[in-house]
C-alpha positions in Angstrom: 32.8 24.1 68.9 29.8 23.5 66.7 26.4 23.2 68.3 26.1 19.7 67.0 29.3 18.6 68.8 28.1 19.0 72.3 27.5 16.1 74.7 25.5 13.0 73.5 21.8 13.3 73.4 19.3 11.2 71.5 20.2 8.1 69.4 17.3 6.6 67.4 17.1 3.5 65.2 14.3 3.4 62.7 13.2 0.1 61.1 9.8 -0.8 59.6 10.8 -4.5 59.9 11.5 -4.5 63.7 8.7 -6.8 64.9 10.0 -9.9 66.6 12.7 -10.9 69.1 13.4 -13.9 66.9 14.9 -11.8 64.1 18.5 -10.8 63.7 17.3 -7.3 63.4 16.1 -7.2 67.0 19.4 -8.4 68.4 21.4 -6.1 66.2 19.2 -3.2 67.3 19.4 -4.1 70.9 23.2 -4.4 70.9 23.7 -1.0 69.2 21.2 0.8 71.5 22.9 -0.7 74.6 26.2 0.6 73.4 24.8 4.0 72.7 23.1 4.2 76.0 26.4 3.4 77.7 27.7 6.6 76.0 25.0 8.6 77.7 22.5 8.8 74.8 18.7 8.6 75.3 18.0 5.6 73.1 14.9 4.6 71.1 14.0 2.2 68.3 11.0 2.8 66.2 9.4 -0.4 64.9 6.1 -2.0 64.0 2.8 -1.7 65.9 2.3 -5.4 65.7 5.6 -6.1 67.5 3.9 -7.7 70.5 7.1 -9.4 71.8 9.1 -6.2 71.9 6.5 -3.9 73.4 7.9 -4.4 76.9 11.4 -3.1 76.0 11.8 0.4 77.5 13.6 1.6 74.3 10.9 0.4 71.9 8.3 2.7 70.2 5.5 1.3 68.1 5.3 3.6 65.1 4.6 1.7 61.8 1.4 0.0 60.8 1.3 -3.7 60.1 1.6 -4.3 56.3 -1.2 -6.1 54.5 0.3 -9.2 52.9 -0.3 -10.5 49.4 -3.5 -12.5 49.1 -3.8 -15.6 46.8 -4.9 -14.5 43.3 -3.8 -10.9 43.7 -2.8 -9.3 40.4 0.4 -7.4 39.8 -1.5 -4.1 39.9 -3.3 -4.9 43.1 0.1 -5.8 44.7 1.6 -2.6 43.4 -1.3 -0.5 44.8 -1.1 -2.2 48.2 2.7 -1.6 48.3 2.2 2.1 47.4 -0.4 2.6 50.1 1.9 0.9 52.6 4.8 3.2 51.8 2.6 6.3 52.0 1.2 5.1 55.3 4.6 4.5 56.8 5.9 7.8 55.5 3.0 9.6 57.2 3.6 7.8 60.5 7.4 8.5 60.2 6.8 12.3 59.6 4.3 12.5 62.5 6.6 10.8 65.0 9.6 12.9 63.9 7.6 16.2 64.3 6.2 15.2 67.8 9.7 14.9 69.4 11.9 17.8 70.5 15.1 17.4 68.6 18.5 18.9 69.5 21.6 19.5 67.4 23.8 16.5 67.4 21.0 13.9 67.8 21.5 10.9 65.6 19.1 8.7 63.6 20.4 5.4 62.3 18.5 3.5 59.6 20.3 0.2 59.6 17.8 -1.7 57.4 17.5 0.8 54.5 14.6 -0.3 52.2 15.0 0.4 48.6 11.4 1.5 48.2 11.9 4.1 50.9 14.6 6.1 49.2 12.2 8.9 48.1 11.1 9.3 51.8 14.6 10.1 53.0 15.1 12.4 50.0 12.0 14.3 51.0 13.0 14.5 54.7 16.7 15.3 54.3 16.2 19.1 54.6 14.2 18.5 57.8 17.1 16.7 59.4 19.7 19.2 58.1 17.9 22.3 59.4 17.7 20.8 62.9 21.4 19.7 62.7 20.3 16.1 63.3 22.5 13.5 61.8 20.9 10.8 59.6 22.8 7.6 58.8 21.4 5.5 55.9 22.9 2.0 55.7 22.8 0.6 52.1 23.4 -3.1 52.7 23.2 -4.4 49.1 25.0 -3.7 45.9 23.1 -1.6 43.3 23.7 -4.3 40.7 21.7 -6.8 42.7 18.8 -4.5 43.5 15.7 -6.8 43.3 13.4 -4.6 41.3 12.4 -3.7 37.8 14.5 -1.5 35.6 12.2 1.5 36.1 12.0 1.1 39.8 15.8 0.7 40.0 16.2 3.9 38.1 13.9 5.7 40.5 15.8 4.3 43.5 19.1 5.6 42.2 17.5 8.9 41.2 16.6 9.6 44.8 19.9 8.2 46.2 21.9 10.6 44.0 19.9 13.5 45.4 20.6 12.6 49.0 23.8 14.6 48.8 22.3 18.1 49.2 23.3 18.2 52.9 26.4 16.1 53.3 27.2 17.6 56.7 24.1 15.8 58.2 23.0 13.1 55.7 25.5 10.2 55.7 25.4 7.2 53.3 27.0 4.0 54.6 27.5 0.6 53.1 28.9 -2.8 54.0 32.1 -3.3 52.1 34.6 -1.5 49.9 33.4 -3.5 46.9 29.8 -2.3 47.4 31.1 1.3 48.0 32.9 1.2 44.7 29.8 0.1 42.9 27.8 3.0 44.3 30.7 5.4 43.7 30.3 4.7 39.9 26.7 5.9 40.1 26.3 8.4 42.8 29.6 10.4 42.9 29.3 11.5 46.5 30.9 10.3 49.8 29.9 6.8 50.9 31.5 5.3 54.0 32.1 1.6 54.7 30.7 0.6 58.1 33.0 -2.3 59.0 31.4 -3.3 62.3 29.2 -6.3 61.8 27.9 -6.6 65.4 27.3 -10.4 65.7 24.1 -11.6 67.5 26.3 -12.8 70.3 26.7 -9.2 71.6 23.1 -9.1 72.7 22.7 -12.3 74.6 24.7 -13.3 77.7 24.1 -17.0 77.1 26.9 -17.0 74.5 30.3 -17.6 76.1 33.7 -19.2 75.4 32.6 -22.6 76.5 30.4 -23.0 73.4 33.5 -23.1 71.3 34.2 -26.6 72.5 33.5 -29.7 70.4 29.9 -30.7 70.3 30.2 -34.5 70.8 33.2 -36.6 71.7 34.5 -38.6 68.8 32.0 -37.1 66.4 32.6 -33.9 64.3 29.4 -31.9 63.6 29.2 -30.0 60.3 26.4 -27.4 60.0 24.9 -25.4 57.1 24.1 -22.1 58.7 21.4 -19.7 57.6 18.5 -19.6 55.1 18.7 -22.2 52.3 19.2 -20.1 49.3 20.9 -21.1 46.0 23.0 -17.9 46.2 24.3 -19.3 49.5 25.3 -22.6 47.9 22.5 -24.7 49.4 22.3 -26.8 46.2 25.9 -27.9 46.6 25.2 -29.9 49.8 23.7 -33.1 48.4 26.7 -33.8 46.1 29.2 -32.7 48.7 27.7 -35.0 51.3 27.7 -37.9 48.8 31.4 -37.4 48.3 32.0 -37.2 52.0 30.1 -40.5 52.6 32.8 -42.2 50.5 35.6 -40.7 52.4 34.5 -40.7 56.1 32.9 -43.3 58.3 29.2 -42.5 59.0 29.7 -42.7 62.7 32.6 -40.1 62.7 30.6 -37.1 61.4 27.1 -35.8 61.5 25.4 -33.1 59.4 22.9 -30.5 60.7 21.4 -28.6 57.8 19.1 -25.6 57.9 16.7 -26.1 55.0 14.2 -23.3 55.5 13.8 -21.0 52.6 11.6 -17.9 52.3 8.4 -18.1 50.2 10.0 -16.3 47.3 12.8 -18.9 47.1 11.2 -22.2 48.1 9.6 -22.9 44.7 12.9 -22.6 42.8 13.5 -25.9 40.9 17.2 -26.1 42.1 16.2 -25.6 45.7 13.4 -28.2 45.5 15.7 -30.7 43.9 18.4 -30.2 46.5 15.9 -30.5 49.3 14.4 -33.7 47.9 17.9 -35.3 47.5 18.8 -34.4 51.1 15.5 -35.9 52.4 16.3 -39.1 50.6 19.8 -39.1 52.1 18.4 -38.5 55.6 16.0 -41.4 55.2 19.0 -43.7 54.5 21.6 -42.3 56.9 21.5 -41.7 60.6 24.0 -38.9 60.6 22.0 -36.3 58.6 19.4 -34.1 60.3 17.4 -31.5 58.3 15.9 -28.5 60.0 13.1 -27.3 57.8 11.5 -24.7 60.0 12.8 -21.2 60.8 14.8 -21.1 64.1 14.0 -18.8 67.0 17.1 -17.0 68.3 17.3 -19.4 71.2 17.2 -22.4 68.9 19.7 -20.7 66.5 22.1 -20.3 69.5 21.7 -24.0 70.3 22.2 -25.0 66.7 25.4 -23.0 66.4 26.7 -24.2 69.7 26.2 -27.8 68.7 28.3 -27.7 65.6 32.0 -27.7 65.1 32.3 -26.6 61.5 30.1 -23.9 59.9 29.5 -24.0 56.1 29.1 -20.7 54.2 29.4 -21.8 50.6 28.1 -18.5 49.1 28.5 -18.3 45.4 31.1 -15.8 44.2 28.6 -14.5 41.5 25.8 -13.7 44.0 24.9 -10.6 45.9 26.2 -12.3 49.0 29.7 -12.5 47.7 30.7 -8.9 48.5 28.7 -8.4 51.7 29.4 -9.5 55.3 27.6 -12.4 56.9 26.0 -12.2 60.3 26.0 -16.0 60.7 29.8 -16.1 59.8 30.3 -13.4 62.5 28.5 -15.5 65.1 30.5 -18.6 64.2 33.8 -16.7 64.5 32.8 -15.3 67.9 31.9 -18.9 68.9 35.3 -20.1 67.7 33.9 -22.4 65.1 35.9 -23.3 62.0 34.3 -22.0 58.8 34.3 -23.4 55.2 33.8 -20.6 52.7 33.9 -20.0 48.9 36.8 -18.3 47.2 36.1 -14.9 45.6 33.9 -13.7 48.5 34.1 -11.3 51.4 34.1 -14.4 53.6 37.3 -15.7 52.0 39.0 -12.4 52.8 38.1 -12.8 56.4 39.3 -16.4 56.6 42.6 -15.4 55.2 43.0 -12.5 57.6 42.2 -14.7 60.5 44.3 -17.5 59.1 41.5 -19.8 60.3 39.1 -21.9 58.2 39.0 -23.5 54.8 38.4 -22.0 51.3 37.1 -23.9 48.3 36.3 -23.1 44.7 33.0 -21.4 44.4 30.2 -23.7 43.0 32.4 -26.8 43.1 30.7 -29.5 45.3 33.7 -31.9 45.1 36.1 -29.1 46.3 33.6 -28.2 49.0 33.8 -31.8 50.2 37.6 -31.7 50.2 37.5 -28.5 52.2 35.2 -30.0 54.8 37.6 -33.0 55.1 40.5 -30.6 55.8 38.3 -28.7 58.3 37.4 -31.9 60.1 41.1 -33.1 60.2 42.1 -29.7 61.6 39.4 -29.7 64.2 40.3 -33.2 65.4 43.9 -32.2 65.7 42.7 -29.7 68.3 43.5 -26.6 66.1 41.5 -23.6 67.2 41.3 -19.9 66.4 44.0 -18.2 68.4 42.8 -16.3 71.5 44.5 -13.1 70.3 43.0 -13.1 66.8 39.6 -14.0 68.0 39.7 -11.2 70.7 40.9 -8.6 68.1 38.2 -9.6 65.7 35.5 -9.4 68.4 36.8 -6.0 69.5 36.6 -4.7 65.9 33.0 -5.7 65.4 31.5 -4.9 68.8 28.6 -2.4 68.8 30.6 0.2 70.7 33.0 0.5 67.8 30.0 1.1 65.5 28.7 3.9 67.7 32.2 5.4 67.8 32.3 5.3 64.0 29.0 7.2 63.7 30.1 9.8 66.2 33.4 10.4 64.4 31.5 10.7 61.1 29.1 13.2 62.6 32.1 15.3 63.8 33.6 15.3 60.3 36.7 13.4 61.5 36.4 10.7 58.9 37.3 11.6 55.3 35.0 10.3 52.6 36.0 9.0 49.2 33.5 10.0 46.6 35.7 9.4 43.6 34.7 6.6 41.2 37.3 3.9 40.7 39.7 4.2 37.8 38.8 2.3 34.6 
């Protein structure tokens, strides 16, 4: 038996964005660490020094400095210089923390939020992990064709990613779907593994239970747009879809709860501003439309999801979100909600596999409205996701299955496919 196949020891999650209990990242991290701890691992998560809300967690370690944010009037060069200094500081803090711990063969480090700008850091450190027989798992969540950076920076990112294959026994590249794996395979030509376990937020909070799958209000069906209001996620389809629905359904029979919050980099987009303005005008004239313009805490998000019957995920089939899993969709399935999703997306494949939910033509507001009507009719007939399918889906995506996958990968029990797809 290899030295790195002995009993479980240390399991560490590293994330420079781990700073608040209100973020999905916190609940994902907590759920995975709890599953690893149940296997006998000593567990830690390395996050930010300004994570005041998380400091009380026994598994948390404050490692990374608080980043300095962009100031009004900052030039491109000043922003680039600040970003470079931040990356160098984080790299120094990472190296210092790694070197101050006694590592053993078979220990595992999971980077579940792989930052594109950090690729060079892991390239630099790969030999350090390999010589100690510590397994490093890097989770590439987004397609390389949607990497949000300049051409030169994208080239540098891929340059370092390609060179992470020097120690394949201990450096493991993971991604979110077969479609994304194939995109990387065209570029990297080394083994990349699909991590199928989504780990919904529900696994880290005992408040979520089967009772929350019940209808929200008697006689009223509640339709909710879940998640950040991005154009790529179909937010701009909502005003026209609701206008169509107002002609088909009595106002008192349906209500709409719509999350409208967008991050700073998206909220000034003309299409977003136009859609939000139209929704505000509709809200002022109708009693059954409620807009939520502030970001939700996890508790408020749980209440929001529990109060709706139908969850809208109209992600565009041409966006980066088309071929990646959705955490809000996972939460909705665990809660037993019916989902309306776009065709040509990862979401549509899940709906077909579950035989539960409605699919519409991506980007078509009228077809979205028709799909919502079908979902409402199905919900009112009392149709629900079967207990067996729901239980099987939950088992597949629980954090324990994720830990098992990483363990099997470390043992070499899972074959990798590094061949590019045929032309």
